[in-house]
N, C-alpha and C positions, 0 to 999 in steps of 0.2 A: 053182633059184636064187631068192633072195629078191626080186630085182628083177622077176622075172616075175610075182610076186604083187601088185605095186603097180599099181593100176588107172589112175593119172593120168599115165602117161608113155607114150612110143611105143618105148622101148628094149626089145629082147628079146635075151636072152643065150642062146648055144648052147654049153653046156659041152663042153669038149674039142675045139672046132673051131679050126682055124688061121685066119690072117688072110685066106686065100683061100677059106675054107669048102670045102676039098677034101673030096669025098665027101659034102658036106652041101647040094649045090645044090638038090635037090628040096625038102628041109626048109625051106630059106631062102625059096624061091619061094612055098611054101604059106603060110608065116608072113606074107609081104608081102600075098599075095592075101586071106588071112583078115582082116588088118587093114583093108584097103580095103573089103572086103565088109561088115564090121561097121558101119563108119561110113557107107557108102553106104545101108544099110538103116535107119539111125537117123534117122527122120523129124524128130524134134524137134531133133536136133543139126544136121541139114541146114538146117532153117528158122532156127535160131539163128545159124548161121554166115552166113546170107544176110540177117541183120538183121531177121528178122520178129518178134523179141520186142517190138519197138516198132511193129509193123504195117509195111505196105509203104512208104507215102509219108507218112502222117500218124501222129502219136503215138497209141499205144494208151491210155496214161494221160492223163486229162483232169482238170484242176483245176476242179471244180465246188464253189465255196465253200460249206461247210456240209455236204457229202456225202462220206462215206468210200467208198473202194474203187470209184471210178467209172472204168470203162474200156470201150473198144470191143472187141467180140469178133471184129471183122473182121481180115483180113490173113493168116490162117493158110491154108496150102496144103491142098488136098484130096489124098487118099492117092494117086491115080493121076497126080498132077502136071499135070492138065489145066486147073486153075484155082485160085482162092482165094476165101475168104469175103469177101463184099461189106462194105466199110467204111462207117462212119457210118450204119448202118441199125439195128443192135441194140446197145444199151448195157446193162451190168450194174452194179449198185452196191448199197450199203447203203441204209437208209431215207432218205427225203427230208424228214423232219420239220424238220431244222435248216437247210435250204437258205436262203441269204441272198438279198437282192435281186440281188446280183452273180452268185450262182450261178444264180438264175432266168434272168438275162439270158444266161448261157452256154447254158442249156438252150434258150432261144429261138433263139440263133444256131445251135445244132445241129439246129434244126427238129424238136424232140421234140414229138410230138402225143399220146402215150399213155404212161402209167406204170402197169404192172401190179404191184400191191402184194400180195405173197403172205403178208403178215403176218396173223395171226389176230386175232380180236376182242379177246382179253385184252391182246395186245401193243399194239393201237391205242388201247385205253382207257388204257394206261399211258404210251405214248410220244406219242400224238397223230397227226395227219396233216399233210401238207405244206400250206403256204399256197397259196391259189388262184393259179395261173399262167395267164394268158390263153393260149388255144389249146392247152392241155395238159390232157387228161382223165385223172383217176385212176380206174383200174378195180380195185375190190376183187377179189382173186383168192386168197383164203385157201386154203392147203393143209390146215391143221388146223382142226377145229371147236373150239367152246368146250369140249366134253367131252374133247378131246385135251389139254386143259390141266389135267386133274384131277391131284392129287398122284401117283397111281399111274402115269398115262401119262407125266407129266414125268419121274418117277424112272427109268422104263424107258428113255426116250430119252437122258437125261443119262448113264446108265450106259454106253450104247453109246459116247458121246463119250469117257468116261473111259478106255475100253479102247483108244483110239488108232486107228491105221490099220485094225486088224482089227475094231474096233467101229463105226466110222463107217458102213460099208456096211449094218449092221443098221438104223441110223436112216434111211439113204437108201432102203432097201427100203420102209420105211413111207411115206416121201415119195412114192415111185413109186406105191404103192398108193392113197394118198389124194389125190394131186395131179393125176391124169389129166384130170379135168374142167377144172381151171384151165389146165393145159398145152394142152388142146384149144382153149380159148377164145383163148389167145394165138396159137396157130398160125392159127386162122381169122381173127383180126384182121389178121394179117400178110398173108394172102391177099386180104382184102377192102380194106384201106386202104393197102397199099404195093405198089410196082411197081418194075421196073428203071429206069423213066424218072423216078420220083419221088425227091425229096430228103427226104421225111418219114422220121422215125426214131422209135424207141420205146425205153422203158426197162423192164427186168425187174428187180425188186428184192424183198428180204425185209428182215430187220433188219440183218444184217451183209453180205448180198450174197454169201454163200459156200455155204450148205447147200441150201436150197430153190432159190435162184437157180442155184447150181452144178449141181444135178441137171437143171434145165430146159435150161441152156446145153449140158450134156453131150448131151442128147437132140438139140438143134438142130444142134450141130456134128457129132455122130455120124451123124445123118440125112444130112448133106451129104458124108459120106465123109472127114472129118478124122481123121487117125491118132489112135488111142487114147492114145498117149504125149503127143501135143500137147494133147489134151483135158485130160488129167490135169495137165499142166504149166500150162495156162491156168487151171485150177481152183486150183492151188497158188499162183498169183500173189496170191491173197487174203491170203497170209501177209505180203505187202508193203502191201496196200491197206487192211487192217482191223486195228484195235488198240483196246484199252481201257486206261486208266491203271491202273497197279499198284494204286492205292488202291481202284479200283472192283473189280478182280479179287479183292483181299483181302476186300472186303466181301461179295462173292458167295460166296467160299470159306467164310467163316465162317457165312453164312446156310445153306449147304448141308452144312456140316460135312465139307468136303473140303479138300484142300491147294490152295495157289495154283498148283502145277504141274498139278493136275487142271484148274483153270480155264484155264490157258494151253493145255492140250490141247483143251479145248472150243472155244477161239477160233481154233484152228489150222486149216489146210487141207492135210492130208498128201497128197502125191502118190499114195502107195500106196492111200489110201482111195478115190480115184476110180478107179484102175486096178482095184481089187477090186470096186467097185460095178458097173463095166461088165462084168466077168467074170461076176458073179452075175446081172446082167440077162440076159446072153446064155444062161445056163443055163436061165433061166425062160421067156424069150420067143423065144429063137433068135437075135435080133438087135435092135438099136435100132429098126430099121424095124418089126420084129415088135411091139415094145411100142407104138409110135406107132399102128400099125394096129389092134392088138387092144384096147388100153386107152384110147387117145385117140379112136378111131373115125374116123381119117382114111382116105380112100380112096387107092388107088394114084395116081390122077390128082392128088389134092391134095398128096400127098407129092412127086410130080415137080414140081408147081407151086412148092412151097416151095424145092426145090433150084434151080429156074430163077431164083427170086427171090434166093436167098442166094449163089449161086456166080457169080463172074465168070470166064467161060471164056477162058483165055489160056494160051499156052505158058509153063510155069513159069519157064524161064530168061530169058525176055524181060523179066521184071519186075525183074531184079537189076542195074539200071543206077544204083546208088547205093552209097555206102560204108555198111557195116553200122554200126548205132548200138546201143549197149548201155547 
């Protein structure tokens, strides 16, 4: 039946069955059980229905004037349902170059003490750095070296983006290979300067806050046991948080001799791109923890300390005493 091929409804038709489903009881029961099992195991859908696209108690998206794509990574449940990611500890965003005095005041109110800037030297030369903000230290954390901005290296990375969801993981593989030292430094800073009792927070950012930043946040959430689908959906939220004017996209397209649709793809954050990246990472390192241990050099004790810092341990259902917000 055609209706059975439509994915966005709960109707299922049983050809030739009468209104009492005579002789079809077993088939009916199995269809009902299969439906509930599918949705029971869909971690992102479960979190969404419980209102966690906006975080648990506080908004995920925060308006920091002059900064794009600023959001809290907290609030997502861990896979086994025993806790959730601590809120107001780690923020992700695009570059902070254009932050206004009002935006800087918002960062002060969020008690941000560190901003890890994963942009490379050529980007910083072109874009600049953020204005000095009292009590907030900028940590240069470049993933790519100056040599990685040679025409050949740039052409290779951009070609991966042009290929869409299947090409992004090629670029993210390079980020994983070249970014391990920067990632290690962020992990160690978290262990040294933050605690469960502290209200201090930090920012991780690159230019758009989606690629290099997205790979690091994938590692952090994955290390804490957040479901892969949720990690990919969190990454894909950059489709809402980051944009460039059409005129700017057209200018870049002409400069690179590509189409404006190619540029839109570069600026996107495809859900499948992160899903495929995680799958590729697991093939190479066995697990996200394997990468963090082997490439970032963290010990088992340090990994457990990060989890202890990041995860609020509480029964999952006890947190749902509010109306979902979308």
